[in-house]
C-alpha positions in Angstrom: 0.0 0.0 0.0 1.2 3.5 -0.9 0.4 5.9 1.9 0.7 9.7 1.9 2.9 11.8 4.1 0.6 14.8 3.6 -2.3 15.9 1.4 -3.6 19.1 -0.1 -7.4 19.3 -0.7 -8.6 21.0 -3.9 -12.2 21.8 -4.7 -12.7 20.6 -8.3 -15.6 22.3 -10.1 -16.4 23.8 -13.5 -14.5 27.0 -12.6 -11.4 25.0 -11.4 -11.1 21.8 -13.3 -8.8 18.8 -13.1 -6.6 20.4 -15.8 -6.3 23.4 -13.5 -5.3 21.1 -10.7 -2.7 19.5 -12.9 -1.1 22.9 -13.5 -0.7 23.3 -9.7 1.3 20.1 -9.1 4.6 21.9 -9.3 3.6 24.4 -6.7 2.2 21.7 -4.4 5.5 19.8 -4.7 7.4 22.9 -3.9 5.1 23.5 -0.9 6.1 20.1 0.4 2.9 18.2 -0.3 3.1 14.5 -0.9 -0.4 13.8 -2.3 -3.0 16.0 -4.1 -6.5 15.4 -2.7 -9.5 16.2 -4.9 -13.2 16.7 -4.1 -15.7 14.4 -5.9 -15.1 14.2 -9.6 -17.8 11.8 -10.9 -20.5 13.4 -13.0 -22.7 15.6 -10.8 -25.7 17.8 -11.0 -25.0 20.5 -13.6 -23.7 23.6 -12.0 -22.8 21.8 -8.7 -19.8 23.4 -7.1 -19.3 20.7 -4.5 -19.8 17.5 -6.5 -21.5 15.5 -3.8 -24.7 15.2 -5.9 -23.4 12.5 -8.3 -25.8 11.8 -11.1 -23.8 9.4 -13.2 -21.1 7.3 -11.4 -19.9 5.8 -14.7 -18.0 8.9 -15.9 -15.7 11.6 -14.7 -17.7 14.8 -14.9 -17.0 16.6 -18.2 -17.5 20.0 -16.6 -14.8 19.1 -14.1 -12.4 18.1 -16.8 -13.6 14.7 -17.7 -11.4 11.5 -18.0 -8.9 13.6 -19.9 -8.6 15.9 -16.9 -8.1 13.1 -14.5 -5.4 11.6 -16.8 -3.7 15.0 -17.0 -3.8 15.4 -13.2 -2.4 11.9 -12.6 0.4 12.4 -15.2 1.4 15.7 -13.7 1.2 14.4 -10.2 3.4 11.4 -11.1 6.0 13.7 -12.7 6.2 15.6 -9.4 6.3 12.5 -7.3 2.8 13.1 -5.9 0.1 10.6 -5.1 -3.6 11.2 -5.8 -6.4 10.9 -3.2 -10.0 11.1 -4.5 -13.2 11.8 -2.6 -16.1 9.4 -3.4 -19.8 9.4 -2.4 -21.2 5.9 -2.0 -24.2 6.7 0.1 -26.4 8.7 -2.2 -26.9 10.2 -5.7 -28.2 13.5 -6.9 -31.8 13.4 -8.2 -32.8 17.1 -8.3 -33.0 16.9 -12.1 -34.2 13.4 -13.0 -33.1 13.7 -16.7 -29.5 14.0 -15.6 -29.5 10.8 -13.6 -30.0 7.7 -15.8 -30.6 5.4 -12.8 -33.3 7.7 -11.3 -34.9 8.4 -14.6 -35.3 4.7 -15.3 -36.6 4.1 -11.8 -39.3 6.8 -12.2 -40.2 5.4 -15.6 -40.3 1.7 -14.8 -41.1 1.7 -11.1 -40.7 -1.6 -9.3 -39.9 -3.3 -12.6 -36.8 -1.1 -13.0 -33.4 -2.6 -12.5 -32.6 0.3 -10.3 -35.6 -0.4 -8.0 -33.1 -2.5 -6.0 -30.4 0.3 -6.1 -32.5 3.0 -4.4 -33.8 2.7 -0.9 -37.6 3.0 -1.5 -40.4 1.9 0.8 -42.8 1.0 -2.0 -45.6 -0.3 0.2 -45.9 2.9 2.2 -46.3 5.0 -1.0 -48.9 2.7 -2.5 -46.3 1.5 -5.0 -45.3 5.0 -6.0 -42.2 7.1 -5.1 -43.2 10.4 -3.5 -41.3 13.3 -5.1 -41.7 16.5 -3.0 -41.3 19.2 -5.6 -44.7 20.9 -5.8 -45.4 24.2 -4.1 -48.4 22.5 -2.6 -50.6 19.5 -3.5 -52.9 21.8 -5.4 -50.1 22.5 -7.8 -50.9 19.4 -9.7 -53.1 21.8 -11.7 -49.8 23.3 -13.0 -48.7 20.0 -14.6 -48.2 19.9 -18.4 -47.5 17.3 -21.0 -44.7 18.1 -23.4 -42.3 16.0 -25.6 -43.6 12.8 -24.2 -42.8 13.9 -20.6 -44.6 15.3 -17.6 -43.5 18.9 -16.8 -43.9 21.0 -13.7 -42.4 24.4 -14.6 -38.7 23.5 -15.2 -39.0 20.0 -13.7 -39.2 17.1 -16.2 -40.4 13.6 -15.4 -40.6 10.4 -17.6 -43.9 8.7 -18.5 -44.4 5.0 -18.0 -45.0 3.0 -21.2 -48.7 3.1 -22.2 -49.7 5.7 -19.6 -50.4 8.5 -22.0 -53.3 8.6 -24.5 -54.4 11.5 -26.7 -56.9 13.6 -24.9 -55.7 12.7 -21.4 -55.2 15.5 -19.0 -51.8 16.0 -17.3 -53.5 15.1 -14.0 -54.8 11.9 -15.4 -51.4 10.9 -16.8 -49.8 11.8 -13.5 -52.1 9.5 -11.6 -50.8 6.5 -13.7 -47.1 7.0 -13.0 -44.8 5.1 -10.7 -44.2 8.3 -8.8 -46.4 10.9 -7.2 -45.5 14.6 -7.2 -46.4 16.0 -3.8 -46.1 19.3 -2.0 -42.6 19.9 -0.6 -43.8 20.2 3.0 -45.0 16.6 3.0 -41.3 15.4 2.8 -40.9 15.8 6.5 -43.4 13.0 7.4 -44.5 11.3 4.2 -41.4 10.7 2.1 -40.8 7.0 1.3 -37.2 7.0 0.0 -34.0 7.3 2.1 -32.1 10.6 1.7 -28.8 12.1 2.7 -29.9 13.7 5.9 -32.9 15.8 5.0 -31.9 16.7 1.5 -34.7 15.6 -0.7 -32.6 15.9 -3.9 -30.0 13.3 -2.6 -31.5 9.8 -2.7 -29.9 7.0 -0.7 -28.2 4.2 -2.7 -28.0 0.5 -1.5 -24.3 -0.2 -2.2 -24.6 -3.3 0.0 -26.2 -5.0 -3.0 -23.3 -6.6 -4.9 -24.3 -5.5 -8.4 -25.1 -1.9 -7.2 -21.6 -1.7 -5.7 -20.1 -3.1 -8.9 -21.9 -0.7 -11.2 -21.5 2.4 -9.0 -17.8 1.7 -8.5 -16.8 0.5 -12.0 -15.3 3.9 -12.9 -13.6 4.2 -9.5 -12.0 0.7 -9.9 -10.7 1.8 -13.3 -8.8 4.6 -11.7 -6.8 2.0 -9.7 -6.5 -0.5 -12.5 -4.9 2.2 -14.7 -2.8 3.7 -11.9 -4.6 7.1 -11.9 -5.5 7.3 -8.2 -3.7 6.0 -5.1 -6.3 6.3 -2.3 -9.9 7.2 -1.5 -11.7 9.4 1.0 -15.2 7.9 1.6 -17.9 10.4 2.3 -20.5 9.7 5.0 -20.0 5.9 5.6 -22.4 6.1 8.5 -25.2 6.3 6.1 -24.4 2.9 4.6 -26.3 -0.3 5.7 -23.0 -2.1 6.3 -19.9 0.2 6.5 -17.7 -2.7 7.6 -18.7 -4.9 4.6 -18.4 -1.9 2.3 -14.8 -1.2 3.3 -13.9 -4.9 2.8 -15.2 -4.8 -0.7 -13.7 -1.5 -1.5 -10.3 -2.6 -0.2 -10.5 -5.7 -2.4 -11.7 -3.7 -5.5 -8.9 -1.2 -5.2 -6.2 -3.7 -4.7 -5.6 -2.8 -1.0 -5.5 1.0 -1.5 -5.2 3.7 1.2 -8.7 4.5 2.6 -10.0 7.2 4.8 -13.5 7.6 6.1 -15.4 10.8 6.8 -16.3 9.7 10.3 -16.9 11.9 13.3 -15.6 10.3 16.5 -17.1 11.6 19.7 -14.7 12.0 22.6 -13.4 8.6 23.7 -15.0 6.8 20.7 -12.8 4.6 18.6 -13.1 3.1 15.1 -14.1 -0.6 15.2 -11.0 -2.7 14.8 -12.7 -4.6 12.0 -12.9 -1.5 9.7 -10.4 -1.9 6.8 -9.3 1.7 6.6 -6.4 3.9 7.8 -8.5 6.3 9.8 -10.7 9.3 9.6 -10.6 12.6 7.8 -9.4 14.3 10.9 -12.1 16.2 12.8 -11.1 14.4 16.0 -7.6 15.9 15.6 -9.0 19.3 14.8 -10.9 19.3 18.2 -7.7 18.3 20.1 -5.6 21.0 18.5 -8.2 23.8 19.0 -8.7 23.1 22.7 -4.9 23.2 23.3 -5.1 27.0 22.7 -8.2 27.9 24.6 -7.7 29.5 28.1 -9.5 27.3 30.6 -9.8 30.2 33.0 -12.4 31.8 30.8 -15.0 29.0 31.0 -16.8 30.4 34.1 -16.9 33.9 32.8 -18.2 32.9 29.4 -20.8 30.8 31.0 -21.9 33.7 33.1 -22.2 35.9 29.9 -24.1 33.2 28.2 -26.7 33.1 31.0 -27.1 36.9 30.7 -27.5 36.7 27.0 -30.2 34.1 27.4 -31.8 36.2 30.3 -31.6 33.1 32.5 -30.1 32.3 35.8 -27.8 29.6 34.4 -26.0 29.1 31.1 -27.3 26.8 28.5 -27.1 23.1 29.4 -25.6 21.6 26.3 -26.9 18.0 26.9 -30.4 19.2 27.5 -30.1 21.4 24.5 -29.0 18.7 22.1 -31.7 16.3 23.3 -34.2 19.0 22.4 -32.6 19.9 19.0 -32.3 16.2 18.1 -35.9 15.7 19.1 -36.9 18.7 17.0 -35.2 17.0 14.0 -36.7 13.6 14.7 -40.1 15.1 15.0 -39.6 17.5 12.2 -37.5 17.2 9.0 -36.6 13.6 9.6 -40.0 12.4 10.8 -40.3 10.3 7.6 -37.2 8.3 8.6 -38.6 7.7 12.2 -41.9 6.6 10.8 -40.2 4.2 8.4 -38.5 2.6 11.4 -41.8 2.3 13.2 -43.3 0.5 10.2 -40.6 -2.1 10.5 -41.7 -3.1 14.0 -43.7 -6.3 13.5 -47.4 -6.4 14.3 -46.7 -9.4 16.5 -44.8 -7.2 19.0 -48.2 -5.7 20.0 -46.5 -2.4 20.6 -48.7 0.7 20.0 -47.6 2.3 16.7 -47.6 5.9 17.8 -45.7 5.0 21.0 -43.2 3.0 18.9 -42.4 6.1 16.8 -42.1 8.2 20.0 -39.8 5.6 21.6 -37.6 5.2 18.6 -37.1 9.0 18.4 -36.3 9.1 22.1 -33.6 6.4 21.8 -32.0 8.2 18.9 -32.0 11.5 20.9 -30.1 9.8 23.7 -27.5 8.3 21.4 -24.2 9.8 22.5 -22.4 8.9 19.2 -23.4 9.0 15.5 -24.2 5.3 15.2 -23.3 1.8 16.4 -22.0 -0.9 14.1 -23.6 -3.9 15.7 -22.4 -6.0 17.5 -19.8 -3.2 18.0 -21.5 -0.5 20.1 -24.1 -2.8 21.6 -23.5 -1.3 25.0 -24.1 2.3 23.6 -27.5 1.3 22.3 -28.4 -0.4 25.5 -27.4 2.7 27.5 -29.4 5.0 25.2 -32.5 2.8 25.7 -31.9 2.9 29.5 -31.6 6.7 29.4 -34.7 7.0 27.3 -36.6 4.9 29.8 -35.4 6.9 32.7 -36.3 10.2 30.9 -39.7 8.9 29.7 -40.9 6.2 32.1 -44.3 6.1 30.4 -42.5 4.5 27.4 -40.5 1.9 29.4 -42.5 -1.1 28.3 -42.3 0.0 24.7 -38.6 0.6 25.0 -38.1 -2.8 26.5 -40.0 -4.4 23.7 -37.9 -2.6 21.1 -34.5 -3.5 22.6 -34.2 -7.0 21.3 -35.5 -5.9 17.9 -32.9 -3.1 17.7 -30.1 -5.6 18.7 -31.1 -8.2 16.1 -28.6 -7.7 13.4 -30.5 -10.0 11.1 -33.4 -7.7 11.0 -34.0 -4.6 8.8 -35.1 -2.5 11.8 -31.7 -2.8 13.5 -29.8 -2.1 10.3 -31.9 0.9 9.4 -31.9 2.3 12.9 -28.1 2.5 12.7 -28.3 4.4 9.4 -30.8 6.8 10.9 -29.2 7.8 14.2 -26.3 9.6 12.5 -28.7 11.6 10.4 -30.5 12.9 13.5 -27.2 13.6 15.2 -25.8 15.6 12.3 -28.8 17.7 11.8 -29.7 18.1 15.5 -26.2 18.8 16.7 -23.9 20.1 14.0 -26.6 22.0 12.0 -28.7 23.2 14.9 -27.2 23.1 18.4 -23.8 24.4 17.1 -25.6 27.6 16.1 -27.3 27.8 19.5 -24.5 27.0 21.9 -22.5 30.1 21.4 -20.3 30.9 24.4 -17.1 30.4 22.2 -17.3 29.7 18.5 -14.0 27.8 18.4 -15.7 24.9 20.4 -18.6 24.3 18.1 -16.7 22.8 15.2 -17.6 19.7 13.2 -16.6 16.6 15.2 -16.2 18.4 18.5 -17.9 18.2 21.9 -18.3 21.9 22.9 -18.6 20.9 26.6 -14.9 20.1 26.5 -13.7 23.7 26.9 -9.9 23.3 26.9 -7.2 20.7 27.4 -3.8 21.1 29.0 -0.6 20.2 27.3 -0.3 17.0 29.4 -3.7 15.8 28.2 -2.8 16.7 24.6 0.4 14.7 24.8 -1.5 11.7 26.1 -3.9 11.9 23.2 -1.0 12.2 20.7 0.8 9.1 22.1 -2.4 7.2 21.6 -2.8 8.6 18.1 0.7 7.6 17.2 0.1 4.1 18.5 -3.4 3.5 17.1 -3.9 5.8 14.1 -0.6 6.9 12.6 -2.0 7.1 9.1 -5.2 8.8 10.0 -5.7 12.4 8.6 -5.2 15.5 10.7 -6.8 18.7 9.6 -7.8 22.3 10.7 -9.9 23.4 7.8 -12.2 21.6 5.4 -15.0 22.3 3.0 -17.4 21.5 5.9 -15.9 23.4 8.8 -18.1 26.0 10.4 -15.2 28.5 10.5 -11.7 28.3 9.0 -8.7 27.6 11.2 -7.6 31.2 11.2 -11.1 32.5 12.0 -11.2 30.1 15.0 -7.6 31.1 16.0 -8.7 34.7 16.4 -12.0 33.8 18.1 -10.0 31.7 20.5 -8.4 34.9 21.8 -11.8 35.9 23.2 -11.1 33.3 26.0 -8.2 35.6 27.0 -10.2 38.8 26.4 -13.5 38.3 28.2 -13.8 42.0 29.4 -13.0 43.3 25.9 -15.5 40.9 24.4 -18.3 41.9 26.7 -17.6 45.6 26.0 -17.6 45.1 22.3 -20.7 42.9 22.3 -22.5 45.4 24.5 -21.5 48.3 22.2 -22.6 46.7 18.9 -25.8 45.3 20.5 -26.7 48.9 21.5 -25.8 50.4 18.1 -27.0 47.5 15.9 -29.1 45.1 18.0 -29.7 41.5 17.0 -32.8 40.6 19.0 -31.5 37.1 20.0 -28.7 37.3 22.5 -27.0 33.9 21.9 -27.2 34.3 18.2 -25.8 37.8 18.5 -22.7 36.3 20.3 -22.3 33.8 17.5 -22.7 36.4 14.7 -20.3 39.0 16.2 -17.7 36.4 17.0 -17.9 35.1 13.4 -17.6 38.7 12.0 -14.6 39.4 14.2 -13.0 36.1 13.2 -13.5 36.6 9.5 -12.7 40.4 9.3 -12.0 41.9 6.9 -14.9 40.5 4.8 -17.3 41.9 2.3 -20.9 42.7 3.0 -22.3 39.8 0.9 -20.3 37.2 2.7 -21.3 38.3 6.1 -24.9 38.7 5.2 -25.1 35.2 3.8 -23.4 33.8 6.8 -25.6 35.6 9.3 -28.8 34.5 7.5 -27.7 30.9 7.3 -26.6 30.8 11.0 -29.9 32.3 12.2 -32.0 29.8 10.1 -29.9 26.8 11.2 -30.2 27.8 14.9 -34.0 27.9 14.3 -34.8 29.9 17.4 -35.8 33.3 15.9 -36.3 32.3 12.3 -35.9 29.1 10.2 -35.6 27.8 6.7 -39.2 26.7 6.1 -41.1 29.7 7.7 -38.7 32.6 7.9 -39.4 35.5 10.3 -39.0 38.4 7.9 -39.0 41.0 10.7 -36.3 39.3 12.6 -34.3 38.8 9.5 -34.6 42.5 8.7 -33.1 43.3 12.1 -30.3 40.8 11.4 -29.5 42.2 8.0 -29.5 45.7 9.5 -27.0 44.7 12.1 -24.6 43.3 9.5 -25.1 46.4 7.3 -24.2 48.6 10.3 -20.6 47.2 10.1 -20.3 49.0 6.7 -22.7 51.9 7.1 -22.5 53.0 10.8 -19.0 54.5 11.6 -19.4 53.7 15.3 -20.0 50.1 14.7 -17.2 49.8 12.2 -14.8 51.5 14.7 -15.9 49.2 17.5 -15.2 46.2 15.3 -11.9 47.4 14.0 -10.7 48.2 17.6 -11.8 44.7 18.8 -10.2 42.9 15.9 -7.0 45.0 16.6 -7.1 43.7 20.2 -7.4 40.1 19.0 -5.2 40.1 15.9 -1.6 39.7 17.1 -2.6 36.9 19.5 -4.9 35.3 16.9 -1.9 35.2 14.5 0.1 33.5 17.2 -2.6 31.0 17.7 -2.9 30.4 13.9 0.8 29.7 13.5 1.0 27.6 16.6 -2.1 25.5 15.8 -0.8 25.0 12.2 2.7 23.8 13.2 1.2 21.4 15.7 -1.2 20.0 13.2 1.4 19.6 10.5 3.9 17.9 12.8 1.7 15.8 15.2 1.1 12.1 14.5 -1.1 11.4 11.5 -1.2 12.6 7.9 -1.6 16.3 7.8 -4.0 17.9 5.2 -3.8 21.4 4.1 -7.1 22.8 2.8 -6.8 24.8 -0.4 -5.4 28.3 0.2 -5.0 28.0 3.9 -1.2 28.4 3.6 -2.2 32.1 3.7 -4.5 33.4 6.4 -8.0 32.5 5.5 -11.0 33.9 7.4 -13.7 31.8 5.8 -16.9 30.9 7.5 -19.3 28.0 6.8 -20.0 26.7 3.3 -20.3 28.0 0.7 -18.0 30.7 2.0 -15.2 28.2 2.6 -15.3 27.0 -1.0 -14.4 30.3 -2.6 -11.8 30.5 -5.4 -8.1 30.7 -4.3 -5.5 33.1 -5.6 -2.7 30.5 -6.3 -0.6 33.0 -8.2 -0.1 35.1 -5.1 0.9 32.0 -3.1 3.3 30.8 -5.8 5.0 34.2 -5.8 5.2 34.4 -2.1 6.8 30.9 -1.8 9.4 31.9 -4.4 10.3 34.9 -2.3 10.6 32.8 0.8 12.9 30.4 -1.1 15.0 33.3 -2.2 15.6 34.2 1.4 12.7 36.5 2.5 12.1 36.4 6.2 8.7 37.8 7.0 7.5 39.3 10.2 5.3 36.9 12.1 2.3 39.1 11.5 2.8 39.1 7.7 0.7 36.7 5.6 3.8 35.0 4.3 4.7 33.9 7.8 2.0 31.2 7.7 3.3 30.1 4.3 6.8 29.8 5.8 5.5 27.6 8.6 3.4 25.4 6.3 6.1 24.9 3.6 8.9 24.2 6.0 6.9 21.7 8.1 5.6 19.9 5.0 8.9 19.7 3.3 10.5 18.3 6.5 7.9 15.7 6.9 8.2 14.6 3.3 12.0 14.8 2.9 13.0 13.6 6.4 10.5 10.8 7.4 13.0 9.3 9.8 12.4 12.4 12.0 8.8 11.6 12.5 8.7 8.0 13.7 7.4 8.4 17.3 6.1 10.9 19.8 7.6 12.2 23.1 6.5 15.2 25.1 9.3 17.7 25.7 9.2 19.1 29.3 9.1 22.9 29.6 10.6 24.5 32.8 9.9 27.9 34.2 7.1 30.3 35.4 5.6 30.5 31.9 5.7 26.7 31.2 2.0 26.5 30.8 2.3 28.8 27.7 4.3 26.3 25.6 3.7 23.0 24.1 6.7 21.0 22.8 7.1 17.5 21.5 9.8 15.4 19.8 8.7 13.2 16.9 11.8 11.0 17.0 11.5 7.3 17.7 14.7 5.6 19.0 16.7 8.8 18.7 15.8 12.5 18.7 13.7 13.7 15.7 11.9 16.9 14.7 11.1 19.0 17.7 8.1 21.3 17.6 7.6 24.2 20.0 4.5 26.3 20.0 3.1 29.2 22.0 -0.3 28.9 23.8 -2.4 31.5 25.6 -0.3 34.3 24.1 -2.2 37.3 25.4 -2.0 36.1 29.0 1.7 35.4 28.4 2.3 39.0 27.3 0.2 40.4 30.1 2.2 38.4 32.7 5.5 39.6 31.5 6.6 37.1 28.7 8.7 34.0 29.0 10.7 35.1 32.1 13.4 32.6 31.7 11.2 29.6 30.7 13.2 27.0 28.9 13.5 23.6 27.3 16.5 21.3 27.3 17.9 20.2 24.0 19.7 16.8 23.9 22.0 17.9 21.1 22.6 20.6 18.5 19.5 21.8 16.6 18.7 24.1 13.7 15.3 25.9 13.4 13.8 25.3 10.0 12.0 28.6 10.1 14.8 31.0 11.0 17.9 29.1 10.3 19.2 29.8 13.8 21.2 27.0 15.5 21.2 26.0 19.2 23.6 23.9 21.2 22.8 21.1 23.6 21.5 22.2 27.0 19.0 24.6 28.3 17.5 27.1 25.7 15.3 29.9 26.8 12.0 30.2 25.0 12.4 34.0 24.9 15.4 33.4 22.6 14.0 30.4 20.7 10.7 32.2 20.0 12.0 35.7 19.6 11.1 36.0 15.9 8.1 33.6 15.6 5.7 32.1 18.2 6.7 28.7 16.9 9.9 26.8 16.2 10.6 23.6 14.2 13.9 22.2 15.3 15.9 19.6 13.5 18.9 17.7 15.0 22.2 18.7 13.5 24.5 15.7 13.1 
């Protein structure tokens, strides 16, 4: 198996094709990257920028460069010594435009007789033998249906007609009634849909890759990539949605000839991947959470809790566990009610359990699930604990819960399998996409894959986790920014300084809330943190983020029934940043207070992520400071020319100030080059003790195995460090002579003061000098 030393994620789309990526391979090699890592490239919905809505798995998307583009990228990568990692989407397909998806079109045309009836996950009996398609404005809109070109049309939507279902003189409504599908009002999707989706996205239909021929046909093109040596490894999107993730990985490993595999899997604190999973690890959200918390000041927790209580006008701050039970229940009873009801229909009549109570009990179990899903028999105890907690919380359902338990543990039954597919959907929508926009005491903590109740970790705890990572997941990815993060690494690095600036944060928030009030205190905290983290940013970006955040939170407005008056206030608050001088001045002053320490956090977090155990990923463009917010903001085009020029200047001897943009590029390039070119320096992990009164402000580790290796030193809690008088003689002991890859300075064996070592940058990357 070929494995990467590092990766660089590129978002492939019509405006940045595989051919464009091929032209960047020289730059990526110079940067120090080992593998280029591309977003989904199979044919997707026309105009899709992300590619996760695959409509034809048999071809590389022509708009993304087609097979010629993949060949060009692979050839260019090989010439630079780079591997290729590709993102694939086995769980679902895009069905927004049926005419673009041959599988879905055939299914709608032929119904249960279609070959693809087995490929899509449809509950035919519930729909009366018809697939319910929620595209109408309301059920009354069947009056708007038209017949044209041998198809059924609803405005711009086109649907096939079953053979023999259309006679001259028939009305569109009569023809519609004879189809294998039923077009229904979009609001009915919440409770009456009868096909599995990706989360609550009606236009992404679940695919049953557990069926052998479905796997074969949907992966034929992917297998070709390995047969022809075009790709070296895969990132698997959302494996938790699959009926049998373990079996899928076995088949995929075999089909790809034993290739390197990563799964997009969120591990909750303390959770481990099943040992039976044939993959090298996850895409790194667990690592992101560890790194972020290393730089958060634990002393701020009580103060931020107190502020949170005041913003909520309550005596106590938000109880996160109570909150997520409520948000998950909101999802289970709302946009994913269809999935809960489908589970309830699988409970046999012989169980004699009341149908409405069954749905209630199933939702309650899911809402007590502490992780995304079980993989029975792995995780059996988690399921049993969730049922026990549900019974304790809802004693009136105890008998129903006890009746469900053996059914949910029976891995031979469809109920147990489908329950495992559903729990992660509710978790993702209820926690990441709702609670993370409500639990707002510090935005750094509410990142994908994190538990925001874990406020901070000390260096000692971080070291323990890294020792485990080196032993258990040495080839798992590490990351700080992705196409799915709520805020980029640099936005979070600046927001993290709020934990060291609570009085300044309270003053700023009070000022802007008086001048440009957002009438939802917790949301106001979220929005103003995000604006401060992203600044400078243009009006459109901030308006889009604020609206999405408010609707995701769902407290003062939402996606399906927006509160126009509240959203007017929200937009006015964002506009005030640009139109009200006092608001702009308050923001500029607050950002100036955070910025030097945010930059320190950014460089420190980056060097830790790039040199810690695992395979570091650099997300496109983040070798410069990037203040992106949640998607689609974090998928904007990147100015690679500027980065190429800056790297050339560094290589010509430029030595930027730590506050300059090129300083991050220096850290990224030198760390990546060292990992790639000197792998013998990264074979183990040992904490390096720090001595002195400011020892808590440094984290240091040696990546050597039997002998000294690369030694990383990074600054933490930089504002408090400056306030308390700096390093004050704090030091580390070097076992030999070292050279700093960032500055070129050399140090002899013995005690080295951090005030000297970190004089130019808040980080150092030391290499033994033989």
